[in-house]
PDB file of N, CA, C, O and CB in Angstrom:
ATOM      1  N   UNK A   1     -93.013 157.919  69.159  1.00  0.00           N
ATOM      2  CA  UNK A   1     -91.744 158.025  69.798  1.00  0.00           C
ATOM      3  C   UNK A   1     -90.750 157.009  69.275  1.00  0.00           C
ATOM      4  O   UNK A   1     -89.568 157.317  69.125  1.00  0.00           O
ATOM      5  CB  UNK A   1     -91.908 157.878  71.257  1.00  0.00           C
ATOM      6  N   UNK A   2     -91.207 155.817  69.000  1.00  0.00           N
ATOM      7  CA  UNK A   2     -90.287 154.770  68.563  1.00  0.00           C
ATOM      8  C   UNK A   2     -90.145 154.714  67.055  1.00  0.00           C
ATOM      9  O   UNK A   2     -89.286 153.999  66.540  1.00  0.00           O
ATOM     10  CB  UNK A   2     -90.747 153.433  69.074  1.00  0.00           C
ATOM     11  N   UNK A   3     -90.970 155.452  66.348  1.00  0.00           N
ATOM     12  CA  UNK A   3     -90.927 155.439  64.899  1.00  0.00           C
ATOM     13  C   UNK A   3     -91.781 154.340  64.287  1.00  0.00           C
ATOM     14  O   UNK A   3     -91.898 154.256  63.065  1.00  0.00           O
ATOM     15  CB  UNK A   3     -89.518 155.289  64.441  1.00  0.00           C
ATOM     16  N   UNK A   4     -92.381 153.497  65.122  1.00  0.00           N
ATOM     17  CA  UNK A   4     -93.245 152.442  64.607  1.00  0.00           C
ATOM     18  C   UNK A   4     -94.658 152.986  64.421  1.00  0.00           C
ATOM     19  O   UNK A   4     -95.048 153.922  65.120  1.00  0.00           O
ATOM     20  CB  UNK A   4     -93.249 151.219  65.557  1.00  0.00           C
ATOM     21  N   UNK A   5     -95.422 152.430  63.511  1.00  0.00           N
ATOM     22  CA  UNK A   5     -96.798 152.894  63.335  1.00  0.00           C
ATOM     23  C   UNK A   5     -97.640 152.562  64.570  1.00  0.00           C
ATOM     24  O   UNK A   5     -97.399 151.569  65.257  1.00  0.00           O
ATOM     25  CB  UNK A   5     -97.425 152.261  62.072  1.00  0.00           C
ATOM     26  N   UNK A   6     -98.617 153.402  64.829  1.00  0.00           N
ATOM     27  CA  UNK A   6     -99.508 153.174  65.962  1.00  0.00           C
ATOM     28  C   UNK A   6    -100.458 152.023  65.656  1.00  0.00           C
ATOM     29  O   UNK A   6    -100.839 151.810  64.505  1.00  0.00           O
ATOM     30  CB  UNK A   6    -100.300 154.453  66.299  1.00  0.00           C
ATOM     31  N   UNK A   7    -100.831 151.294  66.682  1.00  0.00           N
ATOM     32  CA  UNK A   7    -101.837 150.250  66.507  1.00  0.00           C
ATOM     33  C   UNK A   7    -103.170 150.795  67.005  1.00  0.00           C
ATOM     34  O   UNK A   7    -103.198 151.622  67.916  1.00  0.00           O
ATOM     35  CB  UNK A   7    -101.441 148.935  67.268  1.00  0.00           C
ATOM     36  N   UNK A   8    -104.263 150.343  66.422  1.00  0.00           N
ATOM     37  CA  UNK A   8    -105.572 150.856  66.834  1.00  0.00           C
ATOM     38  C   UNK A   8    -105.858 150.537  68.305  1.00  0.00           C
ATOM     39  O   UNK A   8    -105.509 149.462  68.794  1.00  0.00           O
ATOM     40  CB  UNK A   8    -106.677 150.267  65.944  1.00  0.00           C
ATOM     41  N   UNK A   9    -106.487 151.468  68.992  1.00  0.00           N
ATOM     42  CA  UNK A   9    -106.864 151.267  70.393  1.00  0.00           C
ATOM     43  C   UNK A   9    -108.207 150.563  70.444  1.00  0.00           C
ATOM     44  O   UNK A   9    -109.178 151.001  69.826  1.00  0.00           O
ATOM     45  CB  UNK A   9    -106.921 152.620  71.164  1.00  0.00           C
ATOM     46  N   UNK A  10    -108.250 149.468  71.187  1.00  0.00           N
ATOM     47  CA  UNK A  10    -109.497 148.722  71.362  1.00  0.00           C
ATOM     48  C   UNK A  10    -109.781 148.629  72.856  1.00  0.00           C
ATOM     49  O   UNK A  10    -109.202 147.780  73.535  1.00  0.00           O
ATOM     50  CB  UNK A  10    -109.413 147.292  70.709  1.00  0.00           C
ATOM     51  N   UNK A  11    -110.649 149.473  73.379  1.00  0.00           N
ATOM     52  CA  UNK A  11    -110.927 149.427  74.818  1.00  0.00           C
ATOM     53  C   UNK A  11    -111.621 148.123  75.202  1.00  0.00           C
ATOM     54  O   UNK A  11    -112.307 147.497  74.394  1.00  0.00           O
ATOM     55  CB  UNK A  11    -111.792 150.625  75.235  1.00  0.00           C
ATOM     56  N   UNK A  12    -111.422 147.740  76.446  1.00  0.00           N
ATOM     57  CA  UNK A  12    -112.065 146.533  76.956  1.00  0.00           C
ATOM     58  C   UNK A  12    -113.575 146.715  76.952  1.00  0.00           C
ATOM     59  O   UNK A  12    -114.082 147.800  77.237  1.00  0.00           O
ATOM     60  CB  UNK A  12    -111.564 146.199  78.379  1.00  0.00           C
ATOM     61  N   UNK A  13    -114.274 145.658  76.629  1.00  0.00           N
ATOM     62  CA  UNK A  13    -115.736 145.726  76.701  1.00  0.00           C
ATOM     63  C   UNK A  13    -116.228 145.404  78.111  1.00  0.00           C
ATOM     64  O   UNK A  13    -117.291 145.862  78.529  1.00  0.00           O
ATOM     65  CB  UNK A  13    -116.371 144.759  75.686  1.00  0.00           C
ATOM     66  N   UNK A  14    -115.443 144.614  78.832  1.00  0.00           N
ATOM     67  CA  UNK A  14    -115.748 144.306  80.236  1.00  0.00           C
ATOM     68  C   UNK A  14    -114.465 144.514  81.018  1.00  0.00           C
ATOM     69  O   UNK A  14    -113.397 144.090  80.576  1.00  0.00           O
ATOM     70  CB  UNK A  14    -116.304 142.829  80.416  1.00  0.00           C
ATOM     71  N   UNK A  15    -114.550 145.149  82.154  1.00  0.00           N
ATOM     72  CA  UNK A  15    -113.382 145.364  82.994  1.00  0.00           C
ATOM     73  C   UNK A  15    -113.760 145.046  84.423  1.00  0.00           C
ATOM     74  O   UNK A  15    -114.931 145.074  84.802  1.00  0.00           O
ATOM     75  CB  UNK A  15    -112.849 146.815  82.867  1.00  0.00           C
ATOM     76  N   UNK A  16    -112.750 144.747  85.200  1.00  0.00           N
ATOM     77  CA  UNK A  16    -112.955 144.430  86.606  1.00  0.00           C
ATOM     78  C   UNK A  16    -112.820 145.707  87.422  1.00  0.00           C
ATOM     79  O   UNK A  16    -111.816 146.411  87.314  1.00  0.00           O
ATOM     80  CB  UNK A  16    -111.948 143.351  87.092  1.00  0.00           C
ATOM     81  N   UNK A  17    -113.810 146.002  88.224  1.00  0.00           N
ATOM     82  CA  UNK A  17    -113.758 147.133  89.154  1.00  0.00           C
ATOM     83  C   UNK A  17    -113.811 146.564  90.566  1.00  0.00           C
ATOM     84  O   UNK A  17    -114.731 145.824  90.915  1.00  0.00           O
ATOM     85  CB  UNK A  17    -114.938 148.156  88.901  1.00  0.00           C
ATOM     86  N   UNK A  18    -112.815 146.918  91.371  1.00  0.00           N
ATOM     87  CA  UNK A  18    -112.775 146.519  92.778  1.00  0.00           C
ATOM     88  C   UNK A  18    -112.773 147.797  93.597  1.00  0.00           C
ATOM     89  O   UNK A  18    -111.830 148.585  93.525  1.00  0.00           O
ATOM     90  CB  UNK A  18    -111.516 145.618  93.104  1.00  0.00           C
ATOM     91  N   UNK A  19    -113.823 148.002  94.372  1.00  0.00           N
ATOM     92  CA  UNK A  19    -113.992 149.246  95.115  1.00  0.00           C
ATOM     93  C   UNK A  19    -114.147 148.948  96.598  1.00  0.00           C
ATOM     94  O   UNK A  19    -115.038 148.208  97.014  1.00  0.00           O
ATOM     95  CB  UNK A  19    -115.210 150.035  94.595  1.00  0.00           C
ATOM     96  N   UNK A  20    -113.251 149.546  97.390  1.00  0.00           N
ATOM     97  CA  UNK A  20    -113.333 149.388  98.835  1.00  0.00           C
ATOM     98  C   UNK A  20    -114.480 150.251  99.356  1.00  0.00           C
ATOM     99  O   UNK A  20    -114.623 151.410  98.965  1.00  0.00           O
ATOM    100  CB  UNK A  20    -111.985 149.772  99.521  1.00  0.00           C
ATOM    101  N   UNK A  21    -115.288 149.681 100.235  1.00  0.00           N
ATOM    102  CA  UNK A  21    -116.399 150.435 100.812  1.00  0.00           C
ATOM    103  C   UNK A  21    -116.124 150.790 102.268  1.00  0.00           C
ATOM    104  O   UNK A  21    -116.997 151.306 102.967  1.00  0.00           O
ATOM    105  CB  UNK A  21    -117.699 149.636 100.703  1.00  0.00           C
ATOM    106  N   UNK A  22    -114.890 150.507 102.724  1.00  0.00           N
ATOM    107  CA  UNK A  22    -114.518 150.815 104.103  1.00  0.00           C
ATOM    108  C   UNK A  22    -114.682 149.602 104.991  1.00  0.00           C
ATOM    109  O   UNK A  22    -115.352 148.633 104.636  1.00  0.00           O
ATOM    110  CB  UNK A  22    -115.353 151.969 104.640  1.00  0.00           C
ATOM    111  N   UNK A  23    -114.055 149.675 106.155  1.00  0.00           N
ATOM    112  CA  UNK A  23    -114.134 148.611 107.149  1.00  0.00           C
ATOM    113  C   UNK A  23    -113.791 147.240 106.569  1.00  0.00           C
ATOM    114  O   UNK A  23    -114.439 146.242 106.882  1.00  0.00           O
ATOM    115  CB  UNK A  23    -115.518 148.576 107.753  1.00  0.00           C
ATOM    116  N   UNK A  24    -112.748 147.205 105.706  1.00  0.00           N
ATOM    117  CA  UNK A  24    -112.272 145.960 105.100  1.00  0.00           C
ATOM    118  C   UNK A  24    -113.371 145.195 104.379  1.00  0.00           C
ATOM    119  O   UNK A  24    -113.503 143.980 104.526  1.00  0.00           O
ATOM    120  CB  UNK A  24    -111.660 145.080 106.154  1.00  0.00           C
ATOM    121  N   UNK A  25    -114.142 145.916 103.613  1.00  0.00           N
ATOM    122  CA  UNK A  25    -115.226 145.354 102.811  1.00  0.00           C
ATOM    123  C   UNK A  25    -115.099 145.973 101.424  1.00  0.00           C
ATOM    124  O   UNK A  25    -114.715 147.136 101.307  1.00  0.00           O
ATOM    125  CB  UNK A  25    -116.654 145.634 103.455  1.00  0.00           C
ATOM    126  N   UNK A  26    -115.415 145.220 100.370  1.00  0.00           N
ATOM    127  CA  UNK A  26    -115.298 145.756  99.021  1.00  0.00           C
ATOM    128  C   UNK A  26    -116.365 145.153  98.119  1.00  0.00           C
ATOM    129  O   UNK A  26    -116.999 144.150  98.445  1.00  0.00           O
ATOM    130  CB  UNK A  26    -113.900 145.486  98.451  1.00  0.00           C
ATOM    131  N   UNK A  27    -116.539 145.801  96.975  1.00  0.00           N
ATOM    132  CA  UNK A  27    -117.485 145.377  95.954  1.00  0.00           C
ATOM    133  C   UNK A  27    -116.692 145.154  94.673  1.00  0.00           C
ATOM    134  O   UNK A  27    -115.821 145.952  94.328  1.00  0.00           O
ATOM    135  CB  UNK A  27    -118.634 146.435  95.749  1.00  0.00           C
ATOM    136  N   UNK A  28    -116.996 144.071  93.972  1.00  0.00           N
ATOM    137  CA  UNK A  28    -116.375 143.783  92.681  1.00  0.00           C
ATOM    138  C   UNK A  28    -117.465 143.748  91.626  1.00  0.00           C
ATOM    139  O   UNK A  28    -118.573 143.275  91.878  1.00  0.00           O
ATOM    140  CB  UNK A  28    -115.584 142.437  92.714  1.00  0.00           C
ATOM    141  N   UNK A  29    -117.142 144.254  90.444  1.00  0.00           N
ATOM    142  CA  UNK A  29    -118.080 144.137  89.334  1.00  0.00           C
ATOM    143  C   UNK A  29    -117.309 143.938  88.044  1.00  0.00           C
ATOM    144  O   UNK A  29    -116.235 144.504  87.839  1.00  0.00           O
ATOM    145  CB  UNK A  29    -118.988 145.382  89.239  1.00  0.00           C
ATOM    146  N   UNK A  30    -117.882 143.124  87.189  1.00  0.00           N
ATOM    147  CA  UNK A  30    -117.338 142.895  85.853  1.00  0.00           C
ATOM    148  C   UNK A  30    -118.501 142.515  84.964  1.00  0.00           C
ATOM    149  O   UNK A  30    -119.165 141.500  85.178  1.00  0.00           O
ATOM    150  CB  UNK A  30    -116.223 141.783  85.850  1.00  0.00           C
ATOM    151  N   UNK A  31    -118.736 143.347  83.960  1.00  0.00           N
ATOM    152  CA  UNK A  31    -119.909 143.106  83.119  1.00  0.00           C
ATOM    153  C   UNK A  31    -121.161 143.205  83.974  1.00  0.00           C
ATOM    154  O   UNK A  31    -121.363 144.209  84.656  1.00  0.00           O
ATOM    155  CB  UNK A  31    -119.826 141.718  82.423  1.00  0.00           C
ATOM    156  N   UNK A  32    -121.984 142.207  83.949  1.00  0.00           N
ATOM    157  CA  UNK A  32    -123.205 142.196  84.751  1.00  0.00           C
ATOM    158  C   UNK A  32    -123.076 141.463  86.072  1.00  0.00           C
ATOM    159  O   UNK A  32    -124.070 141.282  86.775  1.00  0.00           O
ATOM    160  CB  UNK A  32    -124.304 141.586  83.971  1.00  0.00           C
ATOM    161  N   UNK A  33    -121.865 141.036  86.425  1.00  0.00           N
ATOM    162  CA  UNK A  33    -121.653 140.280  87.655  1.00  0.00           C
ATOM    163  C   UNK A  33    -121.197 141.209  88.777  1.00  0.00           C
ATOM    164  O   UNK A  33    -120.297 142.027  88.586  1.00  0.00           O
ATOM    165  CB  UNK A  33    -120.617 139.161  87.430  1.00  0.00           C
ATOM    166  N   UNK A  34    -121.818 141.082  89.939  1.00  0.00           N
ATOM    167  CA  UNK A  34    -121.455 141.883  91.110  1.00  0.00           C
ATOM    168  C   UNK A  34    -121.257 140.955  92.293  1.00  0.00           C
ATOM    169  O   UNK A  34    -122.053 140.047  92.529  1.00  0.00           O
ATOM    170  CB  UNK A  34    -122.541 142.954  91.424  1.00  0.00           C
ATOM    171  N   UNK A  35    -120.174 141.198  93.041  1.00  0.00           N
ATOM    172  CA  UNK A  35    -119.877 140.432  94.240  1.00  0.00           C
ATOM    173  C   UNK A  35    -119.476 141.398  95.348  1.00  0.00           C
ATOM    174  O   UNK A  35    -118.967 142.483  95.068  1.00  0.00           O
ATOM    175  CB  UNK A  35    -118.756 139.385  93.976  1.00  0.00           C
ATOM    176  N   UNK A  36    -119.697 141.020  96.586  1.00  0.00           N
ATOM    177  CA  UNK A  36    -119.317 141.893  97.700  1.00  0.00           C
ATOM    178  C   UNK A  36    -118.947 141.034  98.895  1.00  0.00           C
ATOM    179  O   UNK A  36    -119.401 139.899  99.036  1.00  0.00           O
ATOM    180  CB  UNK A  36    -120.466 142.878  98.064  1.00  0.00           C
ATOM    181  N   UNK A  37    -118.113 141.603  99.750  1.00  0.00           N
ATOM    182  CA  UNK A  37    -117.779 140.909 100.986  1.00  0.00           C
ATOM    183  C   UNK A  37    -116.380 141.221 101.462  1.00  0.00           C
ATOM    184  O   UNK A  37    -115.611 141.919 100.801  1.00  0.00           O
ATOM    185  CB  UNK A  37    -117.929 139.431 100.803  1.00  0.00           C
ATOM    186  N   UNK A  38    -116.073 140.686 102.622  1.00  0.00           N
ATOM    187  CA  UNK A  38    -114.741 140.856 103.184  1.00  0.00           C
ATOM    188  C   UNK A  38    -113.695 140.170 102.308  1.00  0.00           C
ATOM    189  O   UNK A  38    -112.585 140.682 102.168  1.00  0.00           O
ATOM    190  CB  UNK A  38    -114.688 140.302 104.614  1.00  0.00           C
ATOM    191  N   UNK A  39    -114.026 139.024 101.717  1.00  0.00           N
ATOM    192  CA  UNK A  39    -113.084 138.310 100.869  1.00  0.00           C
ATOM    193  C   UNK A  39    -112.748 139.121  99.623  1.00  0.00           C
ATOM    194  O   UNK A  39    -111.634 139.017  99.108  1.00  0.00           O
ATOM    195  CB  UNK A  39    -113.650 136.950 100.476  1.00  0.00           C
ATOM    196  N   UNK A  40    -113.687 139.926  99.129  1.00  0.00           N
ATOM    197  CA  UNK A  40    -113.413 140.785  97.969  1.00  0.00           C
ATOM    198  C   UNK A  40    -112.389 141.846  98.376  1.00  0.00           C
ATOM    199  O   UNK A  40    -111.506 142.196  97.593  1.00  0.00           O
ATOM    200  CB  UNK A  40    -114.733 141.457  97.435  1.00  0.00           C
ATOM    201  N   UNK A  41    -112.510 142.354  99.599  1.00  0.00           N
ATOM    202  CA  UNK A  41    -111.530 143.337 100.080  1.00  0.00           C
ATOM    203  C   UNK A  41    -110.139 142.704 100.159  1.00  0.00           C
ATOM    204  O   UNK A  41    -109.155 143.336  99.776  1.00  0.00           O
ATOM    205  CB  UNK A  41    -111.947 143.893 101.469  1.00  0.00           C
ATOM    206  N   UNK A  42    -110.046 141.474 100.647  1.00  0.00           N
ATOM    207  CA  UNK A  42    -108.740 140.806 100.733  1.00  0.00           C
ATOM    208  C   UNK A  42    -108.153 140.590  99.342  1.00  0.00           C
ATOM    209  O   UNK A  42    -106.945 140.729  99.149  1.00  0.00           O
ATOM    210  CB  UNK A  42    -108.868 139.455 101.469  1.00  0.00           C
ATOM    211  N   UNK A  43    -108.999 140.253  98.378  1.00  0.00           N
ATOM    212  CA  UNK A  43    -108.575 140.091  96.986  1.00  0.00           C
ATOM    213  C   UNK A  43    -108.020 141.414  96.461  1.00  0.00           C
ATOM    214  O   UNK A  43    -106.928 141.460  95.895  1.00  0.00           O
ATOM    215  CB  UNK A  43    -109.757 139.604  96.100  1.00  0.00           C
ATOM    216  N   UNK A  44    -108.791 142.494  96.657  1.00  0.00           N
ATOM    217  CA  UNK A  44    -108.357 143.826  96.227  1.00  0.00           C
ATOM    218  C   UNK A  44    -107.065 144.235  96.928  1.00  0.00           C
ATOM    219  O   UNK A  44    -106.155 144.764  96.290  1.00  0.00           O
ATOM    220  CB  UNK A  44    -109.456 144.862  96.503  1.00  0.00           C
ATOM    221  N   UNK A  45    -106.980 143.999  98.212  1.00  0.00           N
ATOM    222  CA  UNK A  45    -105.798 144.368  98.979  1.00  0.00           C
ATOM    223  C   UNK A  45    -104.560 143.653  98.438  1.00  0.00           C
ATOM    224  O   UNK A  45    -103.495 144.259  98.321  1.00  0.00           O
ATOM    225  CB  UNK A  45    -105.999 144.038 100.467  1.00  0.00           C
ATOM    226  N   UNK A  46    -104.696 142.376  98.110  1.00  0.00           N
ATOM    227  CA  UNK A  46    -103.577 141.626  97.548  1.00  0.00           C
ATOM    228  C   UNK A  46    -103.121 142.198  96.212  1.00  0.00           C
ATOM    229  O   UNK A  46    -101.922 142.332  95.968  1.00  0.00           O
ATOM    230  CB  UNK A  46    -103.959 140.169  97.379  1.00  0.00           C
ATOM    231  N   UNK A  47    -104.071 142.536  95.350  1.00  0.00           N
ATOM    232  CA  UNK A  47    -103.739 143.143  94.053  1.00  0.00           C
ATOM    233  C   UNK A  47    -103.049 144.478  94.268  1.00  0.00           C
ATOM    234  O   UNK A  47    -102.026 144.756  93.642  1.00  0.00           O
ATOM    235  CB  UNK A  47    -105.009 143.329  93.185  1.00  0.00           C
ATOM    236  N   UNK A  48    -103.596 145.307  95.149  1.00  0.00           N
ATOM    237  CA  UNK A  48    -103.009 146.630  95.416  1.00  0.00           C
ATOM    238  C   UNK A  48    -101.596 146.508  95.982  1.00  0.00           C
ATOM    239  O   UNK A  48    -100.701 147.251  95.578  1.00  0.00           O
ATOM    240  CB  UNK A  48    -103.895 147.420  96.392  1.00  0.00           C
ATOM    241  N   UNK A  49    -101.391 145.584  96.907  1.00  0.00           N
ATOM    242  CA  UNK A  49    -100.069 145.425  97.518  1.00  0.00           C
ATOM    243  C   UNK A  49     -99.029 144.940  96.501  1.00  0.00           C
ATOM    244  O   UNK A  49     -97.888 145.401  96.508  1.00  0.00           O
ATOM    245  CB  UNK A  49    -100.148 144.442  98.692  1.00  0.00           C
ATOM    246  N   UNK A  50     -99.429 144.009  95.629  1.00  0.00           N
ATOM    247  CA  UNK A  50     -98.490 143.549  94.594  1.00  0.00           C
ATOM    248  C   UNK A  50     -98.142 144.691  93.639  1.00  0.00           C
ATOM    249  O   UNK A  50     -96.994 144.809  93.210  1.00  0.00           O
ATOM    250  CB  UNK A  50     -99.090 142.359  93.805  1.00  0.00           C
ATOM    251  N   UNK A  51     -99.119 145.528  93.306  1.00  0.00           N
ATOM    252  CA  UNK A  51     -98.865 146.670  92.427  1.00  0.00           C
ATOM    253  C   UNK A  51     -97.903 147.654  93.092  1.00  0.00           C
ATOM    254  O   UNK A  51     -96.936 148.087  92.465  1.00  0.00           O
ATOM    255  CB  UNK A  51    -100.187 147.378  92.063  1.00  0.00           C
ATOM    256  N   UNK A  52     -98.152 148.007  94.342  1.00  0.00           N
ATOM    257  CA  UNK A  52     -97.301 148.979  95.035  1.00  0.00           C
ATOM    258  C   UNK A  52     -95.906 148.421  95.301  1.00  0.00           C
ATOM    259  O   UNK A  52     -94.949 149.191  95.371  1.00  0.00           O
ATOM    260  CB  UNK A  52     -97.948 149.401  96.352  1.00  0.00           C
ATOM    261  N   UNK A  53     -95.764 147.115  95.450  1.00  0.00           N
ATOM    262  CA  UNK A  53     -94.455 146.509  95.692  1.00  0.00           C
ATOM    263  C   UNK A  53     -93.503 146.751  94.527  1.00  0.00           C
ATOM    264  O   UNK A  53     -92.286 146.756  94.712  1.00  0.00           O
ATOM    265  CB  UNK A  53     -94.603 145.010  95.939  1.00  0.00           C
ATOM    266  N   UNK A  54     -94.041 146.951  93.344  1.00  0.00           N
ATOM    267  CA  UNK A  54     -93.201 147.223  92.174  1.00  0.00           C
ATOM    268  C   UNK A  54     -92.406 148.518  92.338  1.00  0.00           C
ATOM    269  O   UNK A  54     -91.387 148.706  91.672  1.00  0.00           O
ATOM    270  CB  UNK A  54     -94.062 147.300  90.913  1.00  0.00           C
ATOM    271  N   UNK A  55     -92.857 149.402  93.208  1.00  0.00           N
ATOM    272  CA  UNK A  55     -92.221 150.702  93.368  1.00  0.00           C
ATOM    273  C   UNK A  55     -91.308 150.766  94.591  1.00  0.00           C
ATOM    274  O   UNK A  55     -90.771 151.830  94.901  1.00  0.00           O
ATOM    275  CB  UNK A  55     -93.273 151.775  93.467  1.00  0.00           C
ATOM    276  N   UNK A  56     -91.125 149.662  95.279  1.00  0.00           N
ATOM    277  CA  UNK A  56     -90.280 149.644  96.473  1.00  0.00           C
ATOM    278  C   UNK A  56     -88.807 149.441  96.162  1.00  0.00           C
ATOM    279  O   UNK A  56     -87.954 149.965  96.879  1.00  0.00           O
ATOM    280  CB  UNK A  56     -90.740 148.566  97.404  1.00  0.00           C
ATOM    281  N   UNK A  57     -88.491 148.706  95.127  1.00  0.00           N
ATOM    282  CA  UNK A  57     -87.101 148.385  94.820  1.00  0.00           C
ATOM    283  C   UNK A  57     -86.703 149.081  93.525  1.00  0.00           C
ATOM    284  O   UNK A  57     -86.565 148.438  92.484  1.00  0.00           O
ATOM    285  CB  UNK A  57     -86.893 146.849  94.707  1.00  0.00           C
ATOM    286  N   UNK A  58     -86.520 150.391  93.592  1.00  0.00           N
ATOM    287  CA  UNK A  58     -86.168 151.173  92.417  1.00  0.00           C
ATOM    288  C   UNK A  58     -84.664 151.360  92.354  1.00  0.00           C
ATOM    289  O   UNK A  58     -83.999 151.421  93.388  1.00  0.00           O
ATOM    290  CB  UNK A  58     -86.880 152.531  92.430  1.00  0.00           C
ATOM    291  N   UNK A  59     -84.116 151.453  91.130  1.00  0.00           N
ATOM    292  CA  UNK A  59     -82.676 151.702  91.023  1.00  0.00           C
ATOM    293  C   UNK A  59     -82.349 153.109  91.504  1.00  0.00           C
ATOM    294  O   UNK A  59     -83.201 153.995  91.444  1.00  0.00           O
ATOM    295  CB  UNK A  59     -82.193 151.507  89.568  1.00  0.00           C
ATOM    296  N   UNK A  60     -81.116 153.326  91.985  1.00  0.00           N
ATOM    297  CA  UNK A  60     -80.754 154.674  92.427  1.00  0.00           C
ATOM    298  C   UNK A  60     -80.759 155.649  91.262  1.00  0.00           C
ATOM    299  O   UNK A  60     -80.500 155.274  90.118  1.00  0.00           O
ATOM    300  CB  UNK A  60     -79.378 154.669  93.098  1.00  0.00           C
ATOM    301  N   UNK A  61     -81.059 156.909  91.569  1.00  0.00           N
ATOM    302  CA  UNK A  61     -81.058 157.943  90.534  1.00  0.00           C
ATOM    303  C   UNK A  61     -79.627 158.251  90.127  1.00  0.00           C
ATOM    304  O   UNK A  61     -78.701 158.164  90.934  1.00  0.00           O
ATOM    305  CB  UNK A  61     -81.772 159.226  91.027  1.00  0.00           C
ATOM    306  N   UNK A  62     -79.465 158.609  88.874  1.00  0.00           N
ATOM    307  CA  UNK A  62     -78.147 159.015  88.389  1.00  0.00           C
ATOM    308  C   UNK A  62     -77.801 160.375  88.974  1.00  0.00           C
ATOM    309  O   UNK A  62     -78.688 161.190  89.227  1.00  0.00           O
ATOM    310  CB  UNK A  62     -78.108 159.057  86.835  1.00  0.00           C
ATOM    311  N   UNK A  63     -76.518 160.621  89.189  1.00  0.00           N
ATOM    312  CA  UNK A  63     -76.072 161.909  89.746  1.00  0.00           C
ATOM    313  C   UNK A  63     -76.551 163.077  88.893  1.00  0.00           C
ATOM    314  O   UNK A  63     -77.025 164.080  89.426  1.00  0.00           O
ATOM    315  CB  UNK A  63     -74.540 161.942  89.861  1.00  0.00           C
ATOM    316  N   UNK A  64     -76.431 162.954  87.558  1.00  0.00           N
ATOM    317  CA  UNK A  64     -76.849 164.044  86.671  1.00  0.00           C
ATOM    318  C   UNK A  64     -78.333 164.356  86.818  1.00  0.00           C
ATOM    319  O   UNK A  64     -78.725 165.522  86.770  1.00  0.00           O
ATOM    320  CB  UNK A  64     -76.539 163.691  85.222  1.00  0.00           C
ATOM    321  N   UNK A  65     -79.155 163.339  86.996  1.00  0.00           N
ATOM    322  CA  UNK A  65     -80.596 163.545  87.118  1.00  0.00           C
ATOM    323  C   UNK A  65     -80.924 164.355  88.358  1.00  0.00           C
ATOM    324  O   UNK A  65     -81.881 165.129  88.353  1.00  0.00           O
ATOM    325  CB  UNK A  65     -81.328 162.206  87.158  1.00  0.00           C
ATOM    326  N   UNK A  66     -80.142 164.190  89.427  1.00  0.00           N
ATOM    327  CA  UNK A  66     -80.405 164.920  90.664  1.00  0.00           C
ATOM    328  C   UNK A  66     -79.974 166.381  90.556  1.00  0.00           C
ATOM    329  O   UNK A  66     -80.459 167.227  91.308  1.00  0.00           O
ATOM    330  CB  UNK A  66     -79.689 164.251  91.832  1.00  0.00           C
ATOM    331  N   UNK A  67     -79.075 166.681  89.634  1.00  0.00           N
ATOM    332  CA  UNK A  67     -78.582 168.054  89.489  1.00  0.00           C
ATOM    333  C   UNK A  67     -79.381 168.862  88.477  1.00  0.00           C
ATOM    334  O   UNK A  67     -79.284 170.089  88.454  1.00  0.00           O
ATOM    335  CB  UNK A  67     -77.129 168.040  89.082  1.00  0.00           C
ATOM    336  N   UNK A  68     -80.159 168.200  87.651  1.00  0.00           N
ATOM    337  CA  UNK A  68     -80.920 168.906  86.622  1.00  0.00           C
ATOM    338  C   UNK A  68     -81.970 169.801  87.269  1.00  0.00           C
ATOM    339  O   UNK A  68     -82.603 169.412  88.250  1.00  0.00           O
ATOM    340  CB  UNK A  68     -81.588 167.907  85.652  1.00  0.00           C
ATOM    341  N   UNK A  69     -82.156 171.005  86.718  1.00  0.00           N
ATOM    342  CA  UNK A  69     -83.210 171.869  87.260  1.00  0.00           C
ATOM    343  C   UNK A  69     -84.592 171.301  86.945  1.00  0.00           C
ATOM    344  O   UNK A  69     -84.762 170.563  85.974  1.00  0.00           O
ATOM    345  CB  UNK A  69     -83.082 173.297  86.694  1.00  0.00           C
ATOM    346  N   UNK A  70     -85.550 171.642  87.751  1.00  0.00           N
ATOM    347  CA  UNK A  70     -86.928 171.207  87.538  1.00  0.00           C
ATOM    348  C   UNK A  70     -87.451 171.831  86.243  1.00  0.00           C
ATOM    349  O   UNK A  70     -87.044 172.935  85.882  1.00  0.00           O
ATOM    350  CB  UNK A  70     -87.833 171.598  88.751  1.00  0.00           C
ATOM    351  N   UNK A  71     -88.349 171.134  85.541  1.00  0.00           N
ATOM    352  CA  UNK A  71     -88.937 171.712  84.327  1.00  0.00           C
ATOM    353  C   UNK A  71     -89.652 173.022  84.626  1.00  0.00           C
ATOM    354  O   UNK A  71     -90.127 173.243  85.740  1.00  0.00           O
ATOM    355  CB  UNK A  71     -89.911 170.725  83.685  1.00  0.00           C
ATOM    356  N   UNK A  72     -89.724 173.885  83.625  1.00  0.00           N
ATOM    357  CA  UNK A  72     -90.388 175.185  83.778  1.00  0.00           C
ATOM    358  C   UNK A  72     -91.829 174.974  84.276  1.00  0.00           C
ATOM    359  O   UNK A  72     -92.538 174.085  83.805  1.00  0.00           O
ATOM    360  CB  UNK A  72     -90.383 175.974  82.424  1.00  0.00           C
ATOM    361  N   UNK A  73     -92.227 175.783  85.206  1.00  0.00           N
ATOM    362  CA  UNK A  73     -93.594 175.693  85.743  1.00  0.00           C
ATOM    363  C   UNK A  73     -93.699 174.836  86.992  1.00  0.00           C
ATOM    364  O   UNK A  73     -94.734 174.851  87.658  1.00  0.00           O
ATOM    365  CB  UNK A  73     -94.516 175.144  84.695  1.00  0.00           C
ATOM    366  N   UNK A  74     -92.639 174.080  87.331  1.00  0.00           N
ATOM    367  CA  UNK A  74     -92.647 173.262  88.546  1.00  0.00           C
ATOM    368  C   UNK A  74     -92.126 174.116  89.697  1.00  0.00           C
ATOM    369  O   UNK A  74     -91.169 174.875  89.545  1.00  0.00           O
ATOM    370  CB  UNK A  74     -91.781 171.961  88.369  1.00  0.00           C
ATOM    371  N   UNK A  75     -92.748 173.983  90.799  1.00  0.00           N
ATOM    372  CA  UNK A  75     -92.309 174.758  91.978  1.00  0.00           C
ATOM    373  C   UNK A  75     -91.904 173.844  93.081  1.00  0.00           C
ATOM    374  O   UNK A  75     -91.507 174.306  94.151  1.00  0.00           O
ATOM    375  CB  UNK A  75     -93.406 175.696  92.468  1.00  0.00           C
TER     376      UNK A  75
END
């Protein structure tokens, strides 16, 4: 899209997984390390809330964008 050459994709070898198990409890894993507890849920909740906060203060849509028809196939 930008006209620049693509750079090779190198996936992470270890990634952090934070999974809520319900009742404000979660499990974390990264590589061979596993942790669980209420504090893991609070950690996950904080990360999730900071991520979602990015979508709260969006700029207003342009007038033209609101008048454009939906792309073909959208209902």
